[in-house]
C-alpha positions in Angstrom: 90.0 -29.2 66.1 92.0 -26.3 65.2 92.9 -27.9 61.7 89.3 -28.8 60.9 88.2 -25.1 61.6 91.1 -23.8 59.4 89.9 -26.2 56.6 86.3 -25.1 56.8 87.5 -21.2 56.8 89.6 -22.0 53.9 86.8 -23.8 51.9 84.2 -21.0 52.7 86.8 -18.3 51.5 87.3 -20.3 48.3 83.6 -20.4 47.9 83.2 -16.7 48.5 85.8 -16.2 45.7 83.9 -18.2 43.3 80.6 -16.7 44.0 81.9 -13.3 43.6 83.6 -14.2 40.3 80.6 -16.1 39.0 78.2 -13.1 39.9 80.3 -10.3 38.9 81.9 -11.7 35.7 81.4 -9.6 32.7 83.3 -11.6 30.1 81.0 -14.7 29.5 77.1 -15.1 29.6 76.7 -11.3 29.9 74.4 -10.4 32.9 73.4 -14.1 33.4 73.4 -14.8 37.3 72.6 -18.2 39.0 69.9 -17.0 41.7 66.6 -15.9 40.9 63.2 -15.3 43.0 59.7 -15.0 42.7 56.5 -14.9 44.7 53.4 -17.1 44.6 49.9 -16.3 46.2 46.5 -18.3 46.6 48.2 -21.6 46.6 46.0 -24.4 47.7 43.2 -22.3 47.6 39.7 -23.7 46.9 38.5 -22.6 43.6 41.7 -21.2 42.7 43.6 -22.3 39.7 47.0 -23.8 40.0 50.2 -21.7 39.3 52.9 -22.9 37.4 56.7 -22.7 37.7 58.7 -23.3 34.1 62.1 -23.8 34.2 64.3 -24.1 31.2 68.2 -25.0 30.6 69.4 -22.4 28.2 72.1 -24.6 26.9 75.1 -22.6 28.0 76.9 -25.5 29.5 76.5 -27.5 26.5 73.6 -28.7 24.1 74.1 -32.3 24.7 73.0 -34.5 27.7 74.3 -35.6 30.3 77.2 -33.3 29.9 75.0 -30.1 29.6 72.5 -31.1 32.2 72.1 -28.6 35.1 70.1 -28.7 38.5 67.8 -26.2 39.4 67.7 -26.0 43.3 64.3 -24.9 44.5 63.6 -23.5 48.0 60.0 -22.5 48.8 59.3 -20.2 51.7 56.0 -19.3 53.4 55.0 -15.6 53.7 56.4 -15.6 57.1 60.0 -16.4 56.0 59.8 -20.2 57.0 61.3 -22.7 54.6 58.6 -25.2 54.0 60.0 -27.3 51.0 63.2 -27.6 48.9 64.3 -30.1 46.1 66.6 -30.0 43.0 65.6 -30.9 39.6 67.5 -31.9 36.6 67.0 -30.0 33.4 68.6 -31.2 30.2 69.7 -28.7 27.5 67.2 -26.7 25.9 64.7 -28.8 28.1 61.8 -27.3 29.7 60.7 -28.5 33.3 57.1 -27.4 34.2 56.1 -27.6 37.9 53.0 -27.2 39.7 52.7 -24.8 42.7 50.1 -26.9 44.2 51.2 -30.2 43.3 55.0 -30.2 43.3 56.0 -27.1 45.5 53.4 -26.7 48.3 51.8 -29.9 49.0 54.6 -31.7 51.2 55.5 -29.0 53.9 57.1 -30.0 57.0 54.4 -29.0 59.3 50.6 -29.1 58.5 50.5 -25.5 57.9 50.1 -25.2 54.3 51.9 -22.2 52.4 49.2 -20.3 50.6 51.6 -17.3 49.8 55.3 -16.9 49.8 58.6 -16.9 48.0 60.3 -19.4 45.7 64.3 -19.1 45.2 66.1 -21.1 42.7 69.9 -21.7 42.2 71.4 -22.9 39.1 73.8 -25.6 40.0 76.0 -28.2 38.2 75.1 -31.9 38.5 77.0 -33.9 40.8 79.2 -36.9 39.6 76.5 -39.2 40.8 74.0 -37.4 38.5 71.7 -36.8 41.5 70.6 -33.3 42.0 70.8 -32.1 45.6 69.6 -28.7 47.2 71.9 -29.4 50.2 75.1 -29.4 48.1 74.9 -26.7 45.3 77.9 -26.0 43.0 77.0 -22.7 41.1 76.8 -23.2 37.2 74.7 -20.8 35.0 72.1 -21.8 32.7 68.6 -21.9 34.5 65.9 -19.5 33.3 62.2 -19.4 34.7 58.8 -17.9 34.7 55.9 -18.2 37.0 52.3 -17.6 36.6 50.5 -15.6 39.6 47.1 -16.2 40.7 45.3 -13.1 42.0 41.7 -13.1 43.3 39.6 -10.6 41.0 36.5 -10.8 43.2 33.2 -12.8 43.0 34.6 -16.2 42.5 36.9 -14.9 39.7 40.6 -15.3 39.3 43.2 -13.2 37.4 46.4 -15.3 36.0 49.6 -13.3 34.7 52.9 -14.6 34.0 56.4 -13.1 34.9 59.8 -14.2 34.5 61.9 -14.9 37.6 64.0 -11.8 39.1 67.6 -12.3 39.0 69.2 -11.8 42.3 72.3 -11.3 44.2 73.3 -14.3 45.9 75.4 -13.4 49.1 77.7 -16.1 50.8 75.4 -16.2 54.0 72.3 -16.7 51.9 74.1 -19.4 49.7 75.2 -21.3 52.9 71.7 -20.8 54.7 69.8 -22.1 52.1 71.7 -25.3 51.9 71.8 -25.7 55.6 68.2 -25.1 56.3 67.3 -27.3 53.5 69.4 -30.4 55.1 67.6 -29.6 58.4 64.1 -29.7 56.9 64.9 -32.7 55.0 66.4 -34.7 58.2 63.5 -33.5 60.4 60.9 -34.3 57.8 61.4 -37.9 57.3 59.7 -37.6 53.7 58.2 -34.2 54.4 59.6 -31.0 53.3 60.8 -32.4 50.0 59.2 -30.8 46.8 58.7 -32.8 43.6 60.4 -32.5 40.3 57.4 -34.2 38.3 57.2 -32.6 34.9 53.7 -31.5 34.3 52.0 -30.9 31.1 50.3 -27.8 32.1 
């Protein structure tokens, strides 16, 4: 038991060092970071247009597939901090993945409570050796960039749509661990619910 705890502690310590080095390094890739956040509103709202999350692989890991492929781990939260869906989507070098907030990111929550507004977090991750991206097992790798459209009520049945780039954020070790653990619990409890969709949309 003590040996298992010690191994886990050493693994977490190594991970902490890797996270710090990756996020604070000033040598390669400038101010690039693996963690980004954004908000969404008026999802699954009658009469409102759909919002769009666009993710690209900037090719920093190489311009050939599959060696340059990167996973975009996605975690969708309701406005009250509850994780509702998670998934991880493969993006090829210089490729564009276009996801619908209504169809891909908020249509399959664990509970019947549909998230109309909330937060989306993304982590740029290496593709595992089996080629299957997994939001429960993330290995940081730079390269994912993104934009999201915001749908705002302009009154009298009208809607305003703007687009912003995702906001780079500091990824703490606790957050890094919690996102994966919470996602694992969500998928285990959901029996199919709680997983978002990686279907590319022509929006």
